[in-house]
C-alpha positions in Angstrom: -7.0 2.7 -6.2 -6.1 0.1 -8.8 -9.2 0.7 -10.9 -8.8 4.5 -11.0 -8.2 6.5 -14.2 -4.7 6.5 -15.6 -2.5 9.3 -14.3 -2.5 12.5 -16.3 0.5 14.0 -17.9 0.4 16.7 -15.3 0.5 14.1 -12.5 3.5 12.3 -14.0 5.2 15.7 -14.5 4.6 16.6 -10.9 6.0 13.3 -9.7 9.1 13.9 -11.9 9.5 17.4 -10.4 9.2 15.9 -6.9 12.1 13.5 -7.7 14.2 16.4 -8.9 13.5 18.4 -5.7 14.3 15.3 -3.6 17.6 14.8 -5.4 18.5 18.4 -4.6 17.6 18.0 -0.9 19.5 14.7 -0.7 22.6 16.3 -2.3 22.4 19.2 0.1 22.1 16.9 3.1 25.0 14.6 2.2 27.3 17.5 1.3 26.8 19.3 4.6 29.8 19.3 7.1 27.8 17.2 9.6 26.6 14.7 7.1 28.2 11.7 8.9 25.9 11.8 11.8 23.1 14.1 10.6 19.6 12.6 10.7 18.7 14.9 7.9 20.7 12.6 5.5 18.5 9.6 6.4 15.3 11.7 6.1 16.5 13.0 2.7 17.3 9.5 1.6 13.8 8.3 2.5 12.2 11.2 0.8 14.2 10.5 -2.4 13.3 6.8 -2.3 9.6 7.6 -1.8 9.6 10.2 -4.6 11.4 7.8 -7.0 9.0 4.9 -6.3 6.0 7.1 -6.8 7.3 8.5 -10.1 8.2 5.0 -11.3 4.7 3.8 -10.5 2.9 6.7 -12.2 5.3 6.3 -15.2 4.4 2.7 -15.5 0.6 3.3 -15.2 0.6 6.1 -17.7 3.1 4.9 -20.3 3.9 1.2 -19.5 7.5 2.3 -18.9 9.8 2.1 -15.9 12.9 3.9 -14.6 16.3 2.3 -14.2 16.2 3.1 -10.5 16.5 0.2 -8.0 15.3 1.4 -4.6 16.0 -0.9 -1.7 12.7 -2.4 -0.7 11.0 -1.4 -3.9 9.6 -4.4 -5.8 7.8 -2.5 -8.5 7.0 -3.6 -12.0 10.6 -3.3 -13.2 11.7 -6.2 -11.0 9.4 -8.9 -12.5 11.1 -12.3 -13.1 8.0 -14.4 -13.7 6.6 -16.0 -16.9 5.5 -13.8 -19.8 2.1 -15.5 -19.8 1.4 -16.8 -16.3 -1.1 -19.7 -16.0 -2.5 -18.3 -12.8 -2.3 -15.2 -10.6 -2.5 -14.4 -6.9 -4.1 -11.1 -5.8 -2.6 -10.1 -2.4 -4.3 -7.2 -0.6 -3.2 -5.5 2.7 -5.3 -2.8 4.1 -4.4 -1.1 7.4 -6.9 0.6 9.7 -6.8 2.6 12.9 -9.5 1.7 15.4 -10.7 5.3 15.7 -13.9 4.6 17.6 -14.0 1.3 19.6 -17.5 2.1 21.0 -18.9 2.4 17.5 -17.1 -0.7 16.4 -18.6 -2.6 19.3 -22.1 -1.2 18.7 -22.0 -2.4 15.0 -21.0 -5.8 16.1 -23.7 -6.0 18.7 -26.3 -5.1 16.1 -25.1 -8.1 14.0 -24.7 -10.6 16.8 -27.4 -11.0 19.4 -25.0 -12.8 21.7 -23.1 -9.6 22.2 -24.9 -7.7 24.9 -24.1 -4.0 25.6 -21.3 -3.8 28.1 -20.8 -7.6 28.0 -17.6 -9.6 27.4 -15.5 -9.2 24.3 -13.9 -6.0 23.1 -12.4 -4.8 19.9 -11.1 -8.3 18.9 -14.5 -9.9 19.2 -16.2 -7.0 17.3 -13.7 -7.2 14.5 -14.3 -11.0 14.2 -18.1 -10.3 13.9 -17.7 -7.6 11.3 -15.2 -9.3 9.1 -17.2 -12.5 9.3 -20.3 -10.7 8.1 -19.0 -8.3 5.5 -16.7 -8.6 2.5 -13.4 -6.7 2.9 -14.3 -4.3 0.1 -17.6 -3.3 1.9 -15.7 -2.7 5.2 -13.2 -0.5 3.3 -16.1 1.5 1.8 -17.9 1.8 5.1 -14.9 2.0 7.4 -15.9 5.2 9.1 -19.4 3.8 9.8 -17.6 0.9 11.6 -15.4 3.1 13.7 -12.3 2.4 11.6 -10.0 4.9 9.9 -8.3 3.9 6.7 -4.5 3.9 6.7 -2.1 2.6 4.1 -3.1 -0.1 1.7 -1.5 -2.1 -1.1 -2.7 -4.6 -3.7 -0.3 -6.9 -5.5 -1.1 -8.9 -8.6 1.5 -11.7 -8.9 2.1 -14.6 -11.2 1.4 -18.0 -9.6 1.5 -21.7 -10.3 -1.9 -23.4 -10.5 -2.7 -25.1 -7.3 -5.2 -27.7 -6.0 -8.1 -26.5 -3.8 -6.9 -25.9 -0.2 -3.2 -26.5 -1.1 -1.8 -23.3 0.2 -4.3 -22.5 2.9 -2.1 -23.6 5.9 0.5 -21.0 5.0 -1.2 -18.5 2.6 1.5 -15.8 2.6 4.6 -18.0 2.6 5.1 -17.7 -1.2 4.5 -14.0 -1.7 7.6 -13.5 -4.0 8.1 -9.9 -5.1 10.0 -11.1 -8.1 6.7 -12.5 -9.5 4.9 -9.2 -9.1 3.1 -8.2 -12.3 1.8 -4.9 -10.9 1.0 -3.2 -7.6 -1.1 -0.3 -6.4 -0.4 1.5 -3.2 -2.5 4.0 -1.3 -0.8 6.1 1.4 -0.5 9.6 2.6 3.2 9.3 1.7 2.3 9.7 -1.9 0.3 12.9 -1.5 1.6 15.4 -4.1 3.9 18.0 -2.8 3.6 21.6 -4.1 6.4 22.0 -6.7 9.0 24.6 -6.1 8.7 27.8 -8.1 
């Protein structure tokens, strides 16, 4: 994730080649006779946007440089409008999971909470409350399969912030997640799996 080794030159080159291939696919789609109502155009657009975002991120991580591309919905490092030296930062993390094995999830919760009897009241929601009350999110991420969860997409944002008093933002913790204050971000998703470059 964010603390992984910097991308290699080969990885950045592969991402650049993926952008080139995506441009070719997009051009082919939009220039077809049926482009006006062809879903292939939308698919090619999304593939191009995804490839461009991935390349931009790898380029930034490897060389501290960004592209001039502005992808709708992409609030990467190039869009930063915060202070050069922030007085404080916020670290925003989202991790998605699929509940792959509800029975295993429930069993783990029962092991931690004696009040949960096998076959008793309380389902997935109760079990999740027990697990996340007992373990830190990083430990749940590391042991997700053990808990009957399957990791999906995740993202981590490091954003500039104003210093706040204790408890000040707790009533609405995500209200001020401003992408323009984003210093860096790290995404994990199957979308970013490398494609085999064309020969």
